N, C-alpha and C positions, 0 to 999 in steps of 0.2 A: 289260631281261630279261623274258622271259615270266613270268606268274604261276606257271606250273608249275615252271619252273626255279628261281625264288626259293623256292617252298614245299618243293622237294626239297632245298634247302640247297646248291645248286650255287654254287661259289665264283666270284666275279667278280674279275678281276685287271685291273690298270691299270699302265701304264708309270710309273716314278717321275718321269720328266721332266714328266708332265702337271701335277703339283703346282706346277711352276715356269713353266708356260705363261704368257706375257704376254698383255695384253689384246688385242693385235692378232692373236694366234694363234701367234706364233713362240716359240722356246725359246732360252735361253742355252746356252753351251757345255756339252757333256755332262759335263764334269768337275765341274759343280755338282750333278749328280744321280746320279753314279756312271757311269763311262765306259761300262759295259755297258748302261746304261738298263734295268735289270732290272724285274721286276714288283713291285707291291704288291698285297696282298689288301685288298679293300673289304669290311668287316664291318659289316653293318646293325645299328644300335642298335635293339633290339626296343621301345624306348619311343618311337621316332621313325620309325614306319612309318604313313603317312597316305594313305588314299584321297583323291583329288583332286576336290573337289566341284564345280569349275568345268569339269571335262573332260566332253565329250559321250560319249566312250568310256571305259569303266571303266579307270582308271589309278591307280597309287599311287606315292608318292615315299618312298624310304627314305634317311634321312641315315645315313651310314656313317663308320666310322673307317677310316683308311688305316694298315694294319699291314705291317711287313716280313714276308716269307714265313716267318721263324723265329718270328713271333708278337709280336715287339717293336713298340711304336708307332713309326711313321715320324716322324723329326725334321722332315720337310718338311711335315707336316700342321698347319695352324693349329688345327684342332679338338684334335689331339693335344697341341699346345702349351698350350692352355688346360686341358686335363685335368691336365697335368703341374703347372701353377701351382696349380690347386686341391688337388693331392696335397701340395704343399709347405705349404700352410695346414693341412691335416689332420694333418701331423706335429707341429704345435704344438697340436693339439686345437681348431682353429678352422675355421669355415666362412664363406667370403666370400659376401656377399649383394649382388646388383646389380639395377639396373633400367635400361632404355634408353628414351630419348626419341627417336624417329625422325621427321624431317621429310622431306617429299617434295612434288614438284610434279605437277600433273595438266594435260597439254597436249593440244591437238589434234594429230592425226598430223603429223609433220614429215618429209617425204620428201627435202627439200633442206637438208643441214647447213649450207649457206651462208646460210640464212635463219634469223632468230631464232625461238625457240619462241613460240607463241601460246596463250592460254587457250582452252579448248574452248567451243563454243557450248552453252549450257545449255538446260534445258526452256523457259525464257522466250524463246528465240531470240537471246540476247545473249551477248556475251563478258564475263566479269568485268573491271572496270577498275581493281581494286586498292583498293576501298573496303570490303572485306568482312572485314578482319582481326578475329578474335575475335567475329564476328557469329554469333548463334544460328541464323540462316537462311542462312549463307553456303554450305552445301553443298546447298541445296535444288535448285539448277539441275542438280546431278549426282546427284539422289536415286536413280535406278535403279542407278548404279554403287555408291554407298555401301551401298545395301540389300544387294546381292550381297556386298560386302566383309564386312558384318557377319555375313551368313549363313555365308560361307565361314570366317571366323575361328572361329565357333562349332563348325563341323564339324571344323576342324583342332585344336580345343582350345586356341586362343589366347585367354587372358583379356585383356581390354582395360580400362585404367583410364579414361583420357579421350581424346576425339577433338576436335580443334579446328582452326579456320582459323588459319593462322599469318599472319605480316606480309606475305609476298610475294604477288603475283598468283597465284591458284589454288594456293597453298601450304598444306599441311595438316600436322598433327602428330599422332602417336599416342604415348601413354604406356603402356608395357607394365608389368604389375604386377611388383614386385620378387620375387626368388627366387634359386634356385641359378644360378650364372653360366653353366654349360653349357646348362642348359635355356633361359635368356634368350637365349643366343647362337643356339641353334637356333630359338627363336621369332622372333627378329629376322630371321634368314635366311628362314624360311618366310613371314613376313609380306611381305618385300620381293618374294619370288618370286610370291606370291599376287597382290599388287598389280598387277604387270605382266601376269600372265596374265588377270586379270579385266578390266583396262583394255582389253586387246586385244579381248575379247568386246564391249565397249561402244564400240568405235571411238575409244578414247582412248589416250594415251601417258603412262605414269607415269615420271617421271625422278627418280633418286636421285643425280644429280651434286651436288657440293658447291655449285656456283654456276652454275646454268644460264642466268640472266638478269642482264644488266648493271643497275646502279643498283637492285638489289633484294637483300634479305637472302638469304644462302645457306641451305643445309639442313644441319643438324647431326645428330649422333647422340650426345647427351650420355649419360654413364655415371654413374649414381648408385651409390656403393660404400659398404658397411659391412662389419663383420666380427663374427660372433657366436661365442660359446662353443659347441662342437658338443654339449656335454652339457647345459648349462643354457639355451641359446638366448639369453643375454643379450649385448647389444651391448657389445663390449669397448672401444668408443670413449667410453662413459659410465661413471663410477663409481657407487657406491651413493647418493651425494649429487646425482647428476645432472650432475656437472661433467665436462669433457673430461679424458680420461686421457692418460698419456704415449704409449700406443700410437696414439691418435688424432693426436697431434702428429708422432710419428715416421712415421706413414703419410703425412701431408702432406709431411714432409721427403723421403721417398723418391720421391714423385711429382715434387717439384720437382727433385730430383737427376737424374731420368731423363727428364724431358719433352723437353728439347732433343735428347738422344740418340735418343729414340723418335718424334720428330715424323714421320718417314717411315713409321712404322707406323700412326699415327693419321690421317695425311694422305697417302694413298698415290699421288695423281695429280697431274698438272700443274694441273688445274682446282681441286684442293683449296686451293691457295694464292691463288686468286682470292677464295675465301671469307674466308681468314684475313687477307689484306692489305687487304680493304675491310670492316672489321669492323662489322657491324650486330650487336652482342652476340655476336661471334664472336672472342673474344680470342686473340691469338697471343702468349701470355705464360704464365709459370709462377708468377705471383703468386697468393696465396690471400686470401680474404676472406669475411667473414660476409654472405652474401646480396647480393653485388655482381656483377652480370652482366658487368662489364668484366674480371673476374679469370678466368684459365684454370682455376682451382681455386676453386669456390664452395662454401661451406657454407650449404645452404638452412636457412631458419628452420624449426625442428621441435622436438618434445619430445625430451628426452634419449634416450628409447628408440629414436628414429629418427635419431639424429645420424649424418650420412653426409657424404661427399666427393663432389661432382659434378665430374667431368672434362669441361670444355666444349670441349676441343680437337677430338676426332674429329668428322668430317663424316659425312653420310649415305652417302657412297661408301666409307667404311671397311669392311674385313672385320670383322664383329662378333666372331668368334672371336679374331682377332688383336689388335684394339683392346682388348677386355676382358682378354685375357691380359697385354698389355703394362702396362695400367693397374694391374691387381692385382699383377703381379710387382714393379712399381716400389714400390707401397705396402708390400708385404711385405719387400722389401729395406730400406726405410726403418726398419721395426720391428726387423728383425734387427740392423741396424747402428746403431740408436738415433740416427738422423739428426734434427737439429733444423731445423725450417722457419724461413724468414725471418719477420719481423713481418708480421701481417696488414695489408692495406691497406683503405681505405675512401674513398668519394667519388671525385673525380677524382684521377688519379694519373699519375706518369711511371714507365714500366717500367725498373727497373734493368737495366744491361747484362747482368748475370749471370742475369737471369730472362727475357731476351728469347729468342725461338725462331727457327729458320730460317724464312725467308719464301719460299723456292722449293724445288721438288723437288730440284734439283741440290744446294743447300746442305744440305738435310736428309739426302740420301744420303751426302754427304761426311761429315757429322757421324756418321751411323750406322757408316760405314766405320771411323772412328777410335774407336769405343766399345767398350772392353773390357767394359763392364757388359752391353751387348747380347749379346755372344757368351757371357758368363758365364751369363746367364739363359736364353738360347734356343739356345745352341750355335752354333758357327762354321758348321756346314753350312747351317743355316736362314738365318742373317743374310747369309752370302755369296751363297747362292742367290737370296735375296729382292732383294738389291741388284743382282745380275746381270740379274734379270728386269726390275726397275724401270729400269735403265739402258737396256735395249732400248727401253722405252716412251718415255723421255725423248729418246733419239736419234731415234725416229720422229717425235715432236713437232717437233723442231728441223729435220727434213727437209722440213717444209712452211713456206711463206711465208703469213703471215696477211693477210686483207683490210685490216687496220689498216696493215700495212707497205706494201702497195701504194698505199693511199689517201693516206697521209701522207708517206711517204718518197720515192715515185717522182718527185715534182716538185722534190726538193731538188737543188741544184747540187752 
């Protein structure tokens, strides 16, 4: 939209079906978004209008809510779903607090998808060979790129906690500061968009796939969650003596009760399960533990005021609005239903059958189909439309024969 049109308050409308567009560009049957495929109104959030510092021409990005033409929020909008979950907490007098940890890879341009990704050539003329994990100088070869990333983050108002090189080859992680869930989802979205745009300027490719390289750790989007009293600001997960409260345990119980049903919301793509089924600290389970990275639900070591639950299931490919909404909705459900968690685990452990999670997109979608809880918390329209869109993607994947199949199976009798 032109700046003039935007400043005049001209309304931008969008077909409802676009919210269910699959990643290849197609759409599920019209029945999933209203057979007329009528319009939605895109309403810009006044707090999320950002001039784009990397753009050579003056441009701005406005994050919008998708509302029905009668003014009601659209059930198909993941941002609207997150706002609805936050409102449910508000009815209890509570405010959820979250932080996201986002991992990503930086690669050289890859014009042939049949070839694996490669690290870029750095300022020293060499490609990283995988020996830079957690090194203080590990991003020096990409210094011009990271310098512009930091500048753009400041211009966009994206506060950062820590930046580090992760375990994978040319893999990095940012920890965003904790705060309001909607703000953190917006920041996570903006950060991912910014990364890809700035990378293009520098002749690089940023990849937020869950598992872009074989034999290498995947990329997560861990979600740290706590809940505070909206008036006092006190963490309801800790009592006056600093001990864990019933609400803390019920929150974990809700996460455990919903994680298998919601796996397809946290791990939305075929590739998501490459990360989960080859776990380098990427647990595919609903166990919980104090500071054990093999558990899907980890309680980081902290002071009582910062007691929180880390959901380690979502990958970097997850929709931040939907993943945060699903995780918080599960926790609130546990509090409201006073669900008790399993016993915590420590050290090496075997995952009980009732705490294992689907390990393929097909299995995760089948579990979501059978979930009355998902429809109760997010509405049948959203869940059924989401499944329909993801089934299109899964069918597209199965319509291709992979190099592994040709290489290994063609010679079989």
